[in-house]
Structure formats: structure tokens, C-alpha cells
C-alpha positions in Angstrom: 122.9 67.0 127.5 122.5 64.5 124.8 118.9 64.0 125.7 118.3 67.8 125.3 119.8 67.8 121.8 117.7 64.7 120.8 114.5 66.4 122.0 115.3 69.7 120.2 116.2 67.8 117.0 113.0 65.7 117.0 110.8 66.4 114.0 107.7 66.8 116.1 109.3 69.6 118.2 110.6 71.4 115.1 107.2 71.1 113.4 105.4 72.5 116.5 107.9 75.3 116.8 107.5 76.2 113.1 103.7 76.2 113.4 103.9 78.3 116.6 106.1 80.9 114.9 103.9 81.1 111.9 100.8 81.6 114.1 102.5 84.3 116.2 103.7 86.1 113.0 100.2 86.0 111.5 98.6 87.2 114.7 101.0 90.1 114.9 100.2 91.0 111.3 96.5 91.0 112.0 96.8 93.1 115.1 99.0 95.7 113.4 97.0 95.8 110.1 95.2 99.0 109.5 92.9 99.4 106.5 93.8 102.4 104.5 90.9 104.8 103.9 89.9 105.0 100.2 91.6 107.8 98.3 89.3 110.7 97.4 89.2 111.6 93.8 90.3 115.1 93.0 87.6 116.9 91.1 88.8 119.9 89.2 86.0 122.5 89.0 86.2 125.1 86.2 87.0 128.6 87.3 84.0 130.9 87.0 84.2 133.5 84.2 85.0 136.9 85.5 81.9 139.1 85.8 81.9 142.2 83.6 82.3 145.4 85.4 79.2 147.5 86.1 80.4 150.3 83.7 80.7 147.8 80.8 77.2 146.5 81.4 75.8 150.0 81.3 77.7 150.7 78.1 76.3 147.6 76.5 72.7 148.6 77.5 73.1 152.0 75.8 74.6 150.5 72.6 71.6 148.2 72.1 69.1 151.2 72.1 
């Protein structure tokens, strides 16, 4: 039992464990990482002007004469 605790407390075992956990965490991050698609810019188009009614166009033609 004492031998097990001495092995676990050894700095080389603790260092190897720390490096291993860091590697596993980094690998998990890389596997799960998804690059987000770039956001599309919202372009506001101006509303078209309402077309004049046919009757109004005819009236304007007669007024010019």
C-alpha cells in the first residue's frame, strides 16, 4: 500500500498525468470545434415608389397639351 502511494505521489507520474489530461482536453476541443459561418450583412433596399395610376397618367398627358 505504501508503495502505491509513493508511486502516485512521484513528480514524474503527476507530470505525465497532467500532460495527458491537457492533451485529452485539447483533443476534445479540436474534435468538437465547429467554425461558425460568417454572418451575412443585412442590406436594406429602398422601397420602390408607388406607380401612378393609369387615370392620373392620362390626366397629366391632357394637361400638357
